[in-house]
C-alpha atoms as an extended CHARMM CRD file, in Angstrom:
* protein
*
       238  EXT
         1         1  VAL       CA            -17.2420000000        1.7920000000      -30.1000000000  PROA      1               0.0000000000
         2         2  GLY       CA            -15.1820000000        4.7950000000      -31.0580000000  PROA      2               0.0000000000
         3         3  VAL       CA            -14.2710000000        8.3500000000      -30.2060000000  PROA      3               0.0000000000
         4         4  GLY       CA            -14.6770000000       11.6540000000      -31.9340000000  PROA      4               0.0000000000
         5         5  GLY       CA            -17.7530000000       10.5280000000      -33.8480000000  PROA      5               0.0000000000
         6         6  GLY       CA            -15.8450000000        7.7650000000      -35.6170000000  PROA      6               0.0000000000
         7         7  LEU       CA            -15.4250000000        4.0230000000      -35.4000000000  PROA      7               0.0000000000
         8         8  GLU       CA            -11.6630000000        3.6520000000      -35.1600000000  PROA      8               0.0000000000
         9         9  GLU       CA            -11.9830000000        0.2540000000      -33.5210000000  PROA      9               0.0000000000
        10        10  PHE       CA            -14.2040000000       -0.8510000000      -36.3740000000  PROA      10              0.0000000000
        11        11  ASP       CA            -11.6890000000        0.3900000000      -38.9260000000  PROA      11              0.0000000000
        12        12  ALA       CA             -9.0320000000       -1.8550000000      -37.3860000000  PROA      12              0.0000000000
        13        13  PHE       CA            -11.4330000000       -4.8020000000      -37.4840000000  PROA      13              0.0000000000
        14        14  ALA       CA            -12.4760000000       -4.0180000000      -41.0590000000  PROA      14              0.0000000000
        15        15  ARG       CA             -8.9030000000       -4.1180000000      -42.2970000000  PROA      15              0.0000000000
        16        16  GLN       CA             -8.7870000000       -7.8080000000      -41.3550000000  PROA      16              0.0000000000
        17        17  LEU       CA            -11.8150000000       -8.6760000000      -43.5020000000  PROA      17              0.0000000000
        18        18  PRO       CA            -11.6170000000      -10.0910000000      -47.0550000000  PROA      18              0.0000000000
        19        19  ALA       CA            -13.6920000000       -7.1580000000      -48.3030000000  PROA      19              0.0000000000
        20        20  GLN       CA            -14.0870000000       -3.4270000000      -48.3840000000  PROA      20              0.0000000000
        21        21  VAL       CA            -16.8070000000       -2.5370000000      -45.8840000000  PROA      21              0.0000000000
        22        22  GLY       CA            -18.6650000000        0.5050000000      -44.5970000000  PROA      22              0.0000000000
        23        23  LEU       CA            -20.7920000000        1.1560000000      -41.5320000000  PROA      23              0.0000000000
        24        24  ALA       CA            -23.0130000000        4.0360000000      -40.3650000000  PROA      24              0.0000000000
        25        25  ILE       CA            -24.8990000000        4.2210000000      -37.0650000000  PROA      25              0.0000000000
        26        26  VAL       CA            -27.4760000000        6.8410000000      -35.9880000000  PROA      26              0.0000000000
        27        27  PRO       CA            -29.6340000000        6.9870000000      -32.8490000000  PROA      27              0.0000000000
        28        28  VAL       CA            -33.2870000000        6.2500000000      -33.5540000000  PROA      28              0.0000000000
        29        29  GLY       CA            -35.0650000000        9.5680000000      -33.5340000000  PROA      29              0.0000000000
        30        30  GLY       CA            -32.0210000000       11.3220000000      -34.9720000000  PROA      30              0.0000000000
        31        31  GLY       CA            -28.6040000000       12.4380000000      -33.7980000000  PROA      31              0.0000000000
        32        32  GLN       CA            -24.9470000000       12.2950000000      -34.6620000000  PROA      32              0.0000000000
        33        33  VAL       CA            -23.9130000000        9.8270000000      -37.3490000000  PROA      33              0.0000000000
        34        34  ILE       CA            -20.8830000000        7.7050000000      -36.5710000000  PROA      34              0.0000000000
        35        35  THR       CA            -19.1690000000        5.9710000000      -39.4600000000  PROA      35              0.0000000000
        36        36  GLY       CA            -16.4010000000        3.5180000000      -40.1740000000  PROA      36              0.0000000000
        37        37  GLY       CA            -14.8820000000        1.6940000000      -43.0890000000  PROA      37              0.0000000000
        38        38  THR       CA            -14.3760000000        2.7010000000      -46.6900000000  PROA      38              0.0000000000
        39        39  VAL       CA            -17.5840000000        1.8250000000      -48.5950000000  PROA      39              0.0000000000
        40        40  MET       CA            -19.7750000000        4.8170000000      -47.8360000000  PROA      40              0.0000000000
        41        41  THR       CA            -21.9580000000        5.0330000000      -50.9340000000  PROA      41              0.0000000000
        42        42  ASP       CA            -23.0620000000        2.6350000000      -53.6370000000  PROA      42              0.0000000000
        43        43  VAL       CA            -26.0620000000        1.2100000000      -55.4670000000  PROA      43              0.0000000000
        44        44  ALA       CA            -29.1080000000        0.6400000000      -53.2440000000  PROA      44              0.0000000000
        45        45  TRP       CA            -30.2410000000       -2.6300000000      -54.8240000000  PROA      45              0.0000000000
        46        46  SER       CA            -33.1990000000       -4.0490000000      -52.8730000000  PROA      46              0.0000000000
        47        47  THR       CA            -32.7560000000       -1.8580000000      -49.8010000000  PROA      47              0.0000000000
        48        48  ILE       CA            -34.7070000000        0.7950000000      -51.7400000000  PROA      48              0.0000000000
        49        49  LYS       CA            -37.7740000000       -1.4660000000      -51.4400000000  PROA      49              0.0000000000
        50        50  VAL       CA            -38.3410000000       -0.0630000000      -47.9390000000  PROA      50              0.0000000000
        51        51  PRO       CA            -39.1570000000        3.5350000000      -48.9490000000  PROA      51              0.0000000000
        52        52  LEU       CA            -40.8230000000        2.1710000000      -52.1010000000  PROA      52              0.0000000000
        53        53  ALA       CA            -43.1710000000        0.0450000000      -49.9810000000  PROA      53              0.0000000000
        54        54  ILE       CA            -43.9630000000        2.9740000000      -47.6880000000  PROA      54              0.0000000000
        55        55  ALA       CA            -44.7760000000        5.1600000000      -50.6860000000  PROA      55              0.0000000000
        56        56  ALA       CA            -46.8880000000        2.4310000000      -52.3040000000  PROA      56              0.0000000000
        57        57  LEU       CA            -48.8940000000        1.6740000000      -49.1620000000  PROA      57              0.0000000000
        58        58  THR       CA            -49.4780000000        5.3650000000      -48.4940000000  PROA      58              0.0000000000
        59        59  ALA       CA            -50.8840000000        5.7740000000      -51.9950000000  PROA      59              0.0000000000
        60        60  ASP       CA            -52.7580000000        2.4690000000      -52.1620000000  PROA      60              0.0000000000
        61        61  PRO       CA            -53.3000000000        0.1850000000      -49.1250000000  PROA      61              0.0000000000
        62        62  ALA       CA            -54.2480000000       -2.5920000000      -51.5610000000  PROA      62              0.0000000000
        63        63  GLN       CA            -50.5030000000       -2.9670000000      -52.2140000000  PROA      63              0.0000000000
        64        64  ALA       CA            -50.1300000000       -4.7630000000      -48.8530000000  PROA      64              0.0000000000
        65        65  GLY       CA            -49.4830000000       -8.1360000000      -50.4710000000  PROA      65              0.0000000000
        66        66  ASN       CA            -46.8180000000       -6.7700000000      -52.7540000000  PROA      66              0.0000000000
        67        67  ALA       CA            -45.2140000000       -4.8890000000      -49.8680000000  PROA      67              0.0000000000
        68        68  ALA       CA            -45.0400000000       -8.0700000000      -47.8100000000  PROA      68              0.0000000000
        69        69  ALA       CA            -43.4400000000      -10.0460000000      -50.6260000000  PROA      69              0.0000000000
        70        70  ALA       CA            -40.9860000000       -7.2680000000      -51.4760000000  PROA      70              0.0000000000
        71        71  ILE       CA            -39.7840000000       -6.7960000000      -47.8910000000  PROA      71              0.0000000000
        72        72  THR       CA            -39.8590000000      -10.3110000000      -46.4280000000  PROA      72              0.0000000000
        73        73  ALA       CA            -38.6880000000      -12.2170000000      -49.5350000000  PROA      73              0.0000000000
        74        74  SER       CA            -37.1660000000       -9.3690000000      -51.5980000000  PROA      74              0.0000000000
        75        75  ASP       CA            -39.5510000000      -10.2710000000      -54.4310000000  PROA      75              0.0000000000
        76        76  ASN       CA            -38.6060000000       -8.1730000000      -57.4550000000  PROA      76              0.0000000000
        77        77  ASP       CA            -41.8950000000       -8.6320000000      -59.2940000000  PROA      77              0.0000000000
        78        78  ALA       CA            -43.8040000000       -7.3910000000      -56.2470000000  PROA      78              0.0000000000
        79        79  ALA       CA            -41.5320000000       -4.3610000000      -55.9960000000  PROA      79              0.0000000000
        80        80  GLN       CA            -41.9760000000       -3.6090000000      -59.6880000000  PROA      80              0.0000000000
        81        81  ALA       CA            -45.7590000000       -3.8490000000      -59.2610000000  PROA      81              0.0000000000
        82        82  MET       CA            -45.6250000000       -1.2490000000      -56.4770000000  PROA      82              0.0000000000
        83        83  TRP       CA            -43.4350000000        0.9860000000      -58.6570000000  PROA      83              0.0000000000
        84        84  ASP       CA            -45.8700000000        0.6760000000      -61.5520000000  PROA      84              0.0000000000
        85        85  ASP       CA            -48.8160000000        1.3940000000      -59.2460000000  PROA      85              0.0000000000
        86        86  LEU       CA            -47.1020000000        4.6770000000      -58.3100000000  PROA      86              0.0000000000
        87        87  GLY       CA            -47.0200000000        5.6150000000      -61.9870000000  PROA      87              0.0000000000
        88        88  SER       CA            -43.6030000000        4.1930000000      -62.8660000000  PROA      88              0.0000000000
        89        89  GLY       CA            -40.6890000000        6.3250000000      -64.0420000000  PROA      89              0.0000000000
        90        90  THR       CA            -40.5350000000        9.9370000000      -62.9200000000  PROA      90              0.0000000000
        91        91  ALA       CA            -43.8210000000        9.8100000000      -60.9990000000  PROA      91              0.0000000000
        92        92  ALA       CA            -42.8250000000        6.7760000000      -58.9580000000  PROA      92              0.0000000000
        93        93  ALA       CA            -39.3330000000        8.1440000000      -58.3280000000  PROA      93              0.0000000000
        94        94  ALA       CA            -40.8460000000       11.3930000000      -57.0390000000  PROA      94              0.0000000000
        95        95  ALA       CA            -43.1700000000        9.4890000000      -54.6940000000  PROA      95              0.0000000000
        96        96  VAL       CA            -40.2930000000        7.4710000000      -53.2240000000  PROA      96              0.0000000000
        97        97  GLN       CA            -38.1270000000       10.5950000000      -52.9480000000  PROA      97              0.0000000000
        98        98  ARG       CA            -40.8770000000       12.3060000000      -50.9580000000  PROA      98              0.0000000000
        99        99  VAL       CA            -40.7800000000        9.4380000000      -48.4690000000  PROA      99              0.0000000000
       100       100  LEU       CA            -36.9960000000        9.6730000000      -48.1990000000  PROA      100             0.0000000000
       101       101  ALA       CA            -37.1630000000       13.4210000000      -47.5910000000  PROA      101             0.0000000000
       102       102  GLU       CA            -39.9330000000       13.1040000000      -45.0030000000  PROA      102             0.0000000000
       103       103  PHE       CA            -37.8530000000       10.4840000000      -43.1660000000  PROA      103             0.0000000000
       104       104  GLY       CA            -34.6880000000       12.5460000000      -42.9170000000  PROA      104             0.0000000000
       105       105  ASP       CA            -32.9580000000       11.8950000000      -46.2330000000  PROA      105             0.0000000000
       106       106  PRO       CA            -33.5980000000       14.8590000000      -48.5320000000  PROA      106             0.0000000000
       107       107  GLY       CA            -30.5080000000       14.3390000000      -50.6700000000  PROA      107             0.0000000000
       108       108  THR       CA            -30.8830000000       10.8980000000      -52.2380000000  PROA      108             0.0000000000
       109       109  MET       CA            -32.1950000000       10.9960000000      -55.7940000000  PROA      109             0.0000000000
       110       110  VAL       CA            -34.2230000000        7.9350000000      -56.8090000000  PROA      110             0.0000000000
       111       111  GLN       CA            -33.3100000000        6.5810000000      -60.2330000000  PROA      111             0.0000000000
       112       112  PRO       CA            -36.4380000000        6.9450000000      -62.4240000000  PROA      112             0.0000000000
       113       113  GLN       CA            -35.3750000000        4.9830000000      -65.5120000000  PROA      113             0.0000000000
       114       114  VAL       CA            -33.7030000000        1.6470000000      -66.1680000000  PROA      114             0.0000000000
       115       115  THR       CA            -29.9540000000        2.2280000000      -66.5140000000  PROA      115             0.0000000000
       116       116  ARG       CA            -28.8690000000       -1.4240000000      -66.6200000000  PROA      116             0.0000000000
       117       117  PRO       CA            -30.9860000000       -3.8020000000      -68.7190000000  PROA      117             0.0000000000
       118       118  GLY       CA            -32.2930000000       -6.6650000000      -66.6140000000  PROA      118             0.0000000000
       119       119  PHE       CA            -32.2990000000       -4.6280000000      -63.4030000000  PROA      119             0.0000000000
       120       120  THR       CA            -34.9710000000       -2.3280000000      -61.9600000000  PROA      120             0.0000000000
       121       121  ALA       CA            -34.7100000000        1.4290000000      -62.2780000000  PROA      121             0.0000000000
       122       122  PHE       CA            -35.1930000000        2.0660000000      -58.5680000000  PROA      122             0.0000000000
       123       123  GLY       CA            -32.6610000000       -0.5630000000      -57.5030000000  PROA      123             0.0000000000
       124       124  GLN       CA            -29.8650000000        1.3750000000      -59.2140000000  PROA      124             0.0000000000
       125       125  THR       CA            -30.4440000000        4.4050000000      -56.9830000000  PROA      125             0.0000000000
       126       126  ILE       CA            -27.2050000000        5.5560000000      -55.3550000000  PROA      126             0.0000000000
       127       127  TRP       CA            -27.8730000000        5.5350000000      -51.5970000000  PROA      127             0.0000000000
       128       128  PRO       CA            -25.0980000000        6.6710000000      -49.2100000000  PROA      128             0.0000000000
       129       129  LEU       CA            -24.8550000000        4.7120000000      -45.9570000000  PROA      129             0.0000000000
       130       130  THR       CA            -25.1040000000        7.8470000000      -43.8230000000  PROA      130             0.0000000000
       131       131  ALA       CA            -28.3140000000        8.9340000000      -45.5860000000  PROA      131             0.0000000000
       132       132  GLN       CA            -29.7000000000        5.4070000000      -45.3310000000  PROA      132             0.0000000000
       133       133  ALA       CA            -29.0020000000        5.2370000000      -41.5990000000  PROA      133             0.0000000000
       134       134  GLN       CA            -30.6430000000        8.6400000000      -41.0830000000  PROA      134             0.0000000000
       135       135  PHE       CA            -33.6930000000        7.3960000000      -42.9990000000  PROA      135             0.0000000000
       136       136  ALA       CA            -33.8060000000        4.2510000000      -40.8570000000  PROA      136             0.0000000000
       137       137  ALA       CA            -33.5790000000        6.3320000000      -37.6800000000  PROA      137             0.0000000000
       138       138  SER       CA            -36.9990000000        7.8120000000      -38.5040000000  PROA      138             0.0000000000
       139       139  LEU       CA            -38.7560000000        4.5240000000      -39.2460000000  PROA      139             0.0000000000
       140       140  PRO       CA            -39.8630000000        3.6900000000      -35.6690000000  PROA      140             0.0000000000
       141       141  CYS       CA            -41.0050000000        7.2930000000      -35.1650000000  PROA      141             0.0000000000
       142       142  ARG       CA            -43.5430000000        7.6040000000      -37.9750000000  PROA      142             0.0000000000
       143       143  GLY       CA            -46.8620000000        5.8620000000      -38.2230000000  PROA      143             0.0000000000
       144       144  ALA       CA            -46.6360000000        5.7420000000      -42.0130000000  PROA      144             0.0000000000
       145       145  ALA       CA            -43.8090000000        3.2320000000      -41.6300000000  PROA      145             0.0000000000
       146       146  ASP       CA            -45.4760000000        0.9310000000      -39.0820000000  PROA      146             0.0000000000
       147       147  GLU       CA            -46.6130000000       -1.7140000000      -41.5480000000  PROA      147             0.0000000000
       148       148  VAL       CA            -43.2920000000       -1.8510000000      -43.3850000000  PROA      148             0.0000000000
       149       149  LEU       CA            -41.2570000000       -1.8350000000      -40.1660000000  PROA      149             0.0000000000
       150       150  THR       CA            -43.2730000000       -4.8300000000      -38.9620000000  PROA      150             0.0000000000
       151       151  LEU       CA            -42.4820000000       -6.6230000000      -42.2310000000  PROA      151             0.0000000000
       152       152  MET       CA            -38.7830000000       -5.8370000000      -41.7230000000  PROA      152             0.0000000000
       153       153  GLY       CA            -39.0210000000       -7.9890000000      -38.5830000000  PROA      153             0.0000000000
       154       154  GLN       CA            -40.3740000000      -10.8990000000      -40.6500000000  PROA      154             0.0000000000
       155       155  VAL       CA            -37.6200000000      -11.3220000000      -43.2620000000  PROA      155             0.0000000000
       156       156  SER       CA            -37.3940000000      -14.8870000000      -44.5480000000  PROA      156             0.0000000000
       157       157  PRO       CA            -34.8170000000      -17.0720000000      -42.7560000000  PROA      157             0.0000000000
       158       158  ASP       CA            -32.6660000000      -17.4890000000      -45.8650000000  PROA      158             0.0000000000
       159       159  GLN       CA            -32.1860000000      -13.6950000000      -45.9580000000  PROA      159             0.0000000000
       160       160  SER       CA            -31.7700000000      -13.1820000000      -42.2010000000  PROA      160             0.0000000000
       161       161  TRP       CA            -27.9830000000      -13.0460000000      -42.2400000000  PROA      161             0.0000000000
       162       162  GLY       CA            -25.8670000000      -10.1080000000      -41.0650000000  PROA      162             0.0000000000
       163       163  LEU       CA            -27.9530000000       -7.5780000000      -39.1610000000  PROA      163             0.0000000000
       164       164  GLY       CA            -30.6720000000      -10.1950000000      -38.7980000000  PROA      164             0.0000000000
       165       165  ALA       CA            -28.6860000000      -11.6790000000      -35.8980000000  PROA      165             0.0000000000
       166       166  LEU       CA            -28.8370000000       -8.4770000000      -33.8000000000  PROA      166             0.0000000000
       167       167  PRO       CA            -31.3350000000       -8.0430000000      -30.9420000000  PROA      167             0.0000000000
       168       168  GLY       CA            -34.6900000000       -6.6830000000      -32.0760000000  PROA      168             0.0000000000
       169       169  ALA       CA            -33.4620000000       -6.3700000000      -35.6320000000  PROA      169             0.0000000000
       170       170  ARG       CA            -35.8470000000       -5.0550000000      -38.2720000000  PROA      170             0.0000000000
       171       171  PHE       CA            -33.9250000000       -4.8300000000      -41.4930000000  PROA      171             0.0000000000
       172       172  LYS       CA            -33.7200000000       -5.1940000000      -45.2650000000  PROA      172             0.0000000000
       173       173  GLY       CA            -30.8750000000       -6.4070000000      -47.4260000000  PROA      173             0.0000000000
       174       174  GLY       CA            -29.8860000000       -5.6490000000      -50.9880000000  PROA      174             0.0000000000
       175       175  TRP       CA            -27.3070000000       -7.1960000000      -53.2830000000  PROA      175             0.0000000000
       176       176  GLY       CA            -26.2350000000       -7.3830000000      -56.8710000000  PROA      176             0.0000000000
       177       177  PRO       CA            -23.2940000000       -7.4130000000      -59.2710000000  PROA      177             0.0000000000
       178       178  ASN       CA            -21.4740000000       -4.3550000000      -60.5070000000  PROA      178             0.0000000000
       179       179  PRO       CA            -20.9610000000       -4.1330000000      -64.2850000000  PROA      179             0.0000000000
       180       180  SER       CA            -17.7870000000       -6.2310000000      -64.0270000000  PROA      180             0.0000000000
       181       181  GLY       CA            -19.5940000000       -8.9480000000      -62.0650000000  PROA      181             0.0000000000
       182       182  GLY       CA            -18.3920000000       -8.4450000000      -58.4920000000  PROA      182             0.0000000000
       183       183  TYR       CA            -21.0830000000       -8.3010000000      -55.8420000000  PROA      183             0.0000000000
       184       184  LEU       CA            -22.0670000000       -5.5600000000      -53.4280000000  PROA      184             0.0000000000
       185       185  VAL       CA            -23.9810000000       -6.8300000000      -50.3980000000  PROA      185             0.0000000000
       186       186  ARG       CA            -25.6420000000       -4.3070000000      -48.0860000000  PROA      186             0.0000000000
       187       187  GLN       CA            -28.2400000000       -4.0830000000      -45.3240000000  PROA      187             0.0000000000
       188       188  PHE       CA            -29.8590000000       -1.4810000000      -43.1330000000  PROA      188             0.0000000000
       189       189  GLY       CA            -32.3640000000       -1.3580000000      -40.3200000000  PROA      189             0.0000000000
       190       190  VAL       CA            -32.8080000000       -0.8040000000      -36.6030000000  PROA      190             0.0000000000
       191       191  ALA       CA            -31.6450000000       -2.8310000000      -33.6050000000  PROA      191             0.0000000000
       192       192  ASP       CA            -32.0400000000       -2.6460000000      -29.8330000000  PROA      192             0.0000000000
       193       193  THR       CA            -29.4090000000       -1.3660000000      -27.3960000000  PROA      193             0.0000000000
       194       194  ALA       CA            -29.4210000000       -0.9100000000      -23.6360000000  PROA      194             0.0000000000
       195       195  ALA       CA            -30.1410000000        2.7850000000      -24.1720000000  PROA      195             0.0000000000
       196       196  GLY       CA            -32.8250000000        2.4300000000      -26.8370000000  PROA      196             0.0000000000
       197       197  GLN       CA            -32.6200000000        1.7460000000      -30.5470000000  PROA      197             0.0000000000
       198       198  VAL       CA            -30.0180000000        2.5000000000      -33.1810000000  PROA      198             0.0000000000
       199       199  ALA       CA            -30.2620000000        2.6310000000      -36.9400000000  PROA      199             0.0000000000
       200       200  ILE       CA            -27.4990000000        0.8100000000      -38.8040000000  PROA      200             0.0000000000
       201       201  ALA       CA            -26.4510000000        0.7310000000      -42.4540000000  PROA      201             0.0000000000
       202       202  VAL       CA            -23.6800000000       -1.5970000000      -43.6100000000  PROA      202             0.0000000000
       203       203  ALA       CA            -22.1720000000       -2.5900000000      -46.9470000000  PROA      203             0.0000000000
       204       204  ALA       CA            -19.5380000000       -5.0510000000      -48.1110000000  PROA      204             0.0000000000
       205       205  VAL       CA            -17.7090000000       -5.5160000000      -51.3900000000  PROA      205             0.0000000000
       206       206  PRO       CA            -15.9810000000       -8.9030000000      -51.0140000000  PROA      206             0.0000000000
       207       207  THR       CA            -12.5040000000       -9.1740000000      -52.4770000000  PROA      207             0.0000000000
       208       208  SER       CA            -13.5660000000      -12.3650000000      -54.2690000000  PROA      208             0.0000000000
       209       209  GLY       CA            -16.6140000000      -10.6590000000      -55.7990000000  PROA      209             0.0000000000
       210       210  VAL       CA            -18.7450000000      -13.6160000000      -54.6640000000  PROA      210             0.0000000000
       211       211  PHE       CA            -22.2090000000      -12.9780000000      -53.1610000000  PROA      211             0.0000000000
       212       212  GLU       CA            -21.8660000000      -15.6470000000      -50.4610000000  PROA      212             0.0000000000
       213       213  ASP       CA            -18.5540000000      -14.1600000000      -49.3420000000  PROA      213             0.0000000000
       214       214  GLY       CA            -20.3040000000      -10.8110000000      -48.9110000000  PROA      214             0.0000000000
       215       215  ILE       CA            -22.8980000000      -12.4910000000      -46.6900000000  PROA      215             0.0000000000
       216       216  ALA       CA            -20.1080000000      -14.0730000000      -44.6110000000  PROA      216             0.0000000000
       217       217  VAL       CA            -18.4830000000      -10.6630000000      -44.1420000000  PROA      217             0.0000000000
       218       218  LEU       CA            -21.7570000000       -9.0860000000      -42.9830000000  PROA      218             0.0000000000
       219       219  ASP       CA            -22.1990000000      -11.9810000000      -40.5520000000  PROA      219             0.0000000000
       220       220  ARG       CA            -18.7860000000      -11.1430000000      -39.1170000000  PROA      220             0.0000000000
       221       221  VAL       CA            -19.6510000000       -7.4440000000      -38.9080000000  PROA      221             0.0000000000
       222       222  ALA       CA            -22.8630000000       -8.2690000000      -37.0190000000  PROA      222             0.0000000000
       223       223  SER       CA            -20.9190000000      -10.5470000000      -34.6540000000  PROA      223             0.0000000000
       224       224  TRP       CA            -18.4890000000       -7.6970000000      -34.0160000000  PROA      224             0.0000000000
       225       225  LEU       CA            -21.3290000000       -5.2480000000      -33.4070000000  PROA      225             0.0000000000
       226       226  ALA       CA            -23.5140000000       -7.4330000000      -31.1720000000  PROA      226             0.0000000000
       227       227  PRO       CA            -21.4830000000       -7.2540000000      -27.9320000000  PROA      227             0.0000000000
       228       228  ARG       CA            -20.7570000000       -3.5590000000      -28.5150000000  PROA      228             0.0000000000
       229       229  LEU       CA            -24.3910000000       -2.5010000000      -28.8870000000  PROA      229             0.0000000000
       230       230  ALA       CA            -24.8830000000       -2.8370000000      -25.1300000000  PROA      230             0.0000000000
       231       231  ALA       CA            -22.1580000000       -0.2600000000      -24.5390000000  PROA      231             0.0000000000
       232       232  LEU       CA            -23.1860000000        2.0140000000      -27.3660000000  PROA      232             0.0000000000
       233       233  THR       CA            -24.0440000000        5.4150000000      -25.9460000000  PROA      233             0.0000000000
       234       234  VAL       CA            -26.0110000000        6.5770000000      -28.9910000000  PROA      234             0.0000000000
       235       235  GLY       CA            -29.0540000000        4.3980000000      -28.3690000000  PROA      235             0.0000000000
       236       236  SER       CA            -32.1830000000        6.5430000000      -28.2870000000  PROA      236             0.0000000000
       237       237  THR       CA            -35.9270000000        6.4720000000      -28.8490000000  PROA      237             0.0000000000
       238       238  CYS       CA            -38.4280000000        8.7030000000      -30.6010000000  PROA      238             0.0000000000
């Protein structure tokens, strides 16, 4: 896929896409991060529902229904209900941050308050792709994530684009407009390789700004990745 810890081949591919894209890959269980592309950090949008669901279920198993809706259908009301159950605001942000830290991402700061009217507080968290991939690399290794990881393998068909096409994919997407209206579309999760599992985080900012064009770009990224996963030497297990 690349040499020297990078994805030079991916960079060449990415330059042909009608978007700015970013990619980070980490062996499941931890290891060297390899990256490619130019979009390496941005707003989390609904990808933050994964650590939110883990935090909510750890605190209150009765949140199972909301967790299922938030992960499989990206239901915003269900995610907000989990956030509120954690105490909302600073208390909820701290609970989600504890999950991130425990799963290998101690640096990401969860947004506690609404910063853009009409959008959730937590969804505006800035989540770098490398940190997100490192978080994902811990998911199969920790029992606290079992329920949510299972849900990530049951994402609704209409949201199963991009990484959803990869073998053994368990994933979550997130998307939304920046203040000027152009969309960011991102996903992260784990997929199978010949050597084990890898965690992947990917993001696209389509040149057109259109959501559907972002989906099409992530489909192309997944198609590029699929035949290369078999040769990927970073596959690992817990």
